[in-house]
C-alpha positions as CSV (number, residue, x, y, z in Angstrom):
1,M,38.8,-52.8,55.8
2,R,39.4,-53.2,59.5
3,I,41.3,-49.8,59.7
4,R,38.4,-48.1,57.9
5,L,35.9,-49.6,60.4
6,T,38.0,-48.5,63.4
7,L,38.4,-45.0,62.0
8,T,34.7,-44.7,61.4
9,L,33.9,-45.9,64.9
10,A,36.4,-43.4,66.4
11,V,34.9,-40.5,64.4
12,A,31.4,-41.5,65.6
13,V,32.5,-41.6,69.2
14,V,34.2,-38.2,69.0
15,A,31.1,-36.7,67.4
16,A,28.8,-38.1,70.1
17,L,31.0,-36.8,72.9
18,A,31.2,-33.3,71.2
19,G,27.4,-33.2,71.0
20,T,27.2,-34.1,74.7
21,A,29.7,-31.4,75.6
22,L,27.8,-28.8,73.7
23,G,24.6,-29.7,75.4
24,H,26.0,-29.0,78.8
25,H,27.8,-25.8,79.9
26,G,30.2,-24.7,82.6
27,W,29.5,-22.1,85.2
28,S,32.2,-19.6,84.2
29,G,29.6,-17.7,82.2
30,Y,28.0,-16.5,85.4
31,D,29.3,-13.7,87.6
32,A,29.7,-15.2,91.1
33,S,30.8,-11.8,92.5
34,K,27.3,-10.4,91.8
35,E,24.9,-12.5,93.9
36,M,21.3,-11.5,93.3
37,T,18.0,-12.3,95.0
38,L,14.8,-12.3,92.9
39,T,11.2,-12.8,94.1
40,G,8.5,-13.2,91.6
41,S,5.9,-15.4,89.9
42,I,6.7,-18.5,87.9
43,L,5.5,-18.0,84.3
44,E,6.9,-21.3,82.9
45,A,8.9,-24.2,84.2
46,G,11.0,-27.0,82.7
47,Y,12.0,-30.1,84.6
48,E,14.4,-31.5,82.1
49,H,18.1,-32.4,81.6
50,P,20.7,-31.2,81.7
51,H,19.2,-28.5,84.0
52,G,15.7,-27.5,85.0
53,Y,14.6,-23.9,84.6
54,V,11.9,-21.4,85.5
55,K,10.9,-18.2,83.8
56,L,10.3,-15.9,86.7
57,E,8.6,-12.5,86.4
58,A,10.4,-10.3,89.0
59,G,11.0,-6.6,89.2
60,G,9.2,-5.9,86.0
61,K,11.4,-8.3,84.0
62,V,11.2,-11.9,82.9
63,W,14.2,-13.9,84.0
64,R,15.3,-17.4,82.7
65,V,16.5,-19.0,85.9
66,V,18.7,-22.1,85.4
67,L,18.1,-24.7,88.1
68,A,19.8,-28.0,89.0
69,P,19.3,-31.3,87.1
70,P,15.9,-32.9,87.8
71,T,17.4,-35.8,89.8
72,R,19.2,-33.4,92.2
73,M,16.1,-31.3,92.6
74,E,14.0,-34.4,93.3
75,N,16.6,-35.8,95.8
76,R,16.7,-32.5,97.6
77,G,13.0,-32.1,98.0
78,L,12.0,-30.0,95.0
79,P,9.6,-32.1,92.9
80,R,8.2,-31.0,89.5
81,D,4.8,-30.1,91.0
82,M,6.3,-27.4,93.2
83,L,7.3,-25.4,90.1
84,K,3.7,-24.6,89.1
85,V,2.9,-21.6,86.9
86,G,1.7,-18.8,89.2
87,T,3.6,-19.9,92.2
88,T,5.7,-17.3,94.0
89,A,9.4,-18.2,94.2
90,T,12.5,-16.5,95.6
91,V,15.8,-17.4,93.9
92,V,19.3,-16.5,95.0
93,G,21.9,-16.8,92.3
94,Y,24.3,-15.3,89.8
95,P,23.7,-13.4,86.6
96,N,24.9,-14.6,83.3
97,R,27.8,-12.5,82.0
98,T,26.5,-12.1,78.5
99,D,22.7,-12.7,78.8
100,P,21.2,-10.0,81.0
101,E,18.0,-12.0,81.4
102,E,19.5,-15.2,82.7
103,L,20.4,-16.2,86.3
104,R,22.0,-19.4,87.6
105,A,20.2,-20.4,90.8
106,E,22.1,-21.5,94.0
107,R,18.9,-21.9,96.0
108,I,15.2,-21.5,95.5
109,T,12.5,-20.9,98.1
110,I,8.9,-21.9,97.5
111,S,6.2,-21.9,100.2
112,N,8.8,-21.2,102.9
113,K,10.8,-24.2,101.8
114,T,14.4,-23.5,100.7
115,T,16.1,-26.0,98.4
116,E,19.9,-25.8,97.9
117,L,20.6,-26.5,94.2
118,R,24.4,-26.7,94.0
Protein backbone atom coordinates (compact mmCIF):
# COMPACT_ATOMS: atom_id res chain seq x y z
CA MET A 1 0.00 0.00 0.00
CA ARG A 2 2.76 2.43 0.94
CA ILE A 3 4.68 1.71 -2.31
CA ARG A 4 1.54 2.33 -4.37
CA LEU A 5 0.95 5.68 -2.62
CA THR A 6 4.58 6.72 -3.14
CA LEU A 7 4.45 5.74 -6.81
CA THR A 8 1.17 7.61 -7.34
CA LEU A 9 2.60 10.70 -5.68
CA ALA A 10 5.77 10.53 -7.80
CA VAL A 11 3.74 10.25 -11.02
CA ALA A 12 1.62 13.25 -9.98
CA VAL A 13 4.72 15.36 -9.28
CA VAL A 14 6.30 14.46 -12.63
CA ALA A 15 3.06 15.25 -14.46
CA ALA A 16 2.78 18.63 -12.73
CA LEU A 17 6.37 19.55 -13.58
CA ALA A 18 5.90 18.48 -17.21
CA GLY A 19 2.86 20.74 -17.50
CA THR A 20 4.84 23.67 -16.10
CA ALA A 21 7.67 23.03 -18.55
CA LEU A 22 5.27 22.97 -21.49
CA GLY A 23 3.73 26.26 -20.39
CA HIS A 24 7.08 28.04 -20.57
CA HIS A 25 9.41 28.04 -23.54
CA GLY A 26 13.07 28.71 -24.13
CA TRP A 27 14.46 31.45 -26.32
CA SER A 28 16.23 29.20 -28.85
CA GLY A 29 13.18 29.44 -31.11
CA TYR A 30 14.07 33.08 -31.87
CA ASP A 31 16.81 34.19 -34.28
CA ALA A 32 19.09 36.52 -32.30
CA SER A 33 21.12 37.22 -35.44
CA LYS A 34 18.18 39.08 -37.00
CA GLU A 35 17.39 42.01 -34.72
CA MET A 36 14.27 43.85 -35.85
CA THR A 37 12.68 47.17 -34.92
CA LEU A 38 8.92 47.53 -35.33
CA THR A 39 6.85 50.64 -34.73
CA GLY A 40 3.10 50.42 -34.79
CA SER A 41 -0.19 50.54 -32.96
CA ILE A 42 -1.16 48.16 -30.16
CA LEU A 43 -4.27 46.21 -31.17
CA GLU A 44 -4.41 43.93 -28.12
CA ALA A 45 -2.38 43.42 -24.96
CA GLY A 46 -2.03 40.68 -22.38
CA TYR A 47 -0.35 41.23 -19.03
CA GLU A 48 -0.19 37.61 -17.93
CA HIS A 49 2.18 34.81 -16.97
CA PRO A 50 4.46 33.39 -18.13
CA HIS A 51 4.95 36.36 -20.51
CA GLY A 52 2.97 39.42 -21.42
CA TYR A 53 2.31 40.18 -25.07
CA VAL A 54 1.02 42.79 -27.47
CA LYS A 55 -0.44 42.41 -30.91
CA LEU A 56 1.21 45.20 -32.85
CA GLU A 57 0.13 46.40 -36.27
CA ALA A 58 3.35 47.45 -37.97
CA GLY A 59 4.35 47.62 -41.61
CA GLY A 60 1.01 46.33 -42.87
CA LYS A 61 1.24 43.20 -40.72
CA VAL A 62 0.00 42.17 -37.28
CA TRP A 63 2.79 40.84 -35.05
CA ARG A 64 2.45 38.93 -31.79
CA VAL A 65 5.19 40.43 -29.64
CA VAL A 66 6.24 38.35 -26.63
CA LEU A 67 7.16 40.58 -23.69
CA ALA A 68 8.64 39.87 -20.24
CA PRO A 69 6.73 38.42 -17.29
CA PRO A 70 4.35 40.97 -15.71
CA THR A 71 6.37 41.26 -12.49
CA ARG A 72 9.51 42.19 -14.42
CA MET A 73 7.61 44.72 -16.56
CA GLU A 74 6.07 46.26 -13.45
CA ASN A 75 9.44 46.40 -11.65
CA ARG A 76 11.08 48.08 -14.64
CA GLY A 77 8.39 50.72 -15.04
CA LEU A 78 6.03 49.24 -17.64
CA PRO A 79 2.66 48.88 -15.88
CA ARG A 80 -0.36 47.29 -17.53
CA ASP A 81 -2.00 50.65 -18.29
CA MET A 82 0.85 51.67 -20.63
CA LEU A 83 -0.12 48.83 -23.01
CA LYS A 84 -3.43 50.39 -24.06
CA VAL A 85 -5.09 49.57 -27.36
CA GLY A 86 -4.32 52.32 -29.86
CA THR A 87 -1.02 53.31 -28.23
CA THR A 88 2.01 53.62 -30.51
CA ALA A 89 4.90 51.39 -29.49
CA THR A 90 8.38 50.68 -30.86
CA VAL A 91 9.73 47.22 -30.15
CA VAL A 92 13.26 45.92 -30.71
CA GLY A 93 13.57 42.16 -30.74
CA TYR A 94 14.13 38.91 -32.57
CA PRO A 95 11.81 37.03 -34.94
CA ASN A 96 10.56 33.55 -34.21
CA ARG A 97 12.31 30.96 -36.38
CA THR A 98 9.10 29.11 -37.29
CA ASP A 99 6.30 31.65 -36.78
CA PRO A 100 6.76 34.58 -39.18
CA GLU A 101 4.27 36.68 -37.18
CA GLU A 102 5.97 36.47 -33.77
CA LEU A 103 8.75 38.55 -32.26
CA ARG A 104 10.46 38.28 -28.86
CA ALA A 105 10.96 41.78 -27.49
CA GLU A 106 14.21 42.91 -25.89
CA ARG A 107 12.92 46.41 -25.25
CA ILE A 108 9.78 48.43 -25.83
CA THR A 109 9.37 52.20 -26.13
CA ILE A 110 6.05 53.88 -25.36
CA SER A 111 5.66 57.66 -25.05
CA ASN A 112 9.45 58.20 -25.28
CA LYS A 113 10.02 55.81 -22.34
CA THR A 114 12.12 52.73 -23.13
CA THR A 115 11.82 49.64 -20.94
CA GLU A 116 14.45 46.90 -21.10
CA LEU A 117 12.65 43.56 -20.90
CA ARG A 118 15.49 41.00 -20.67
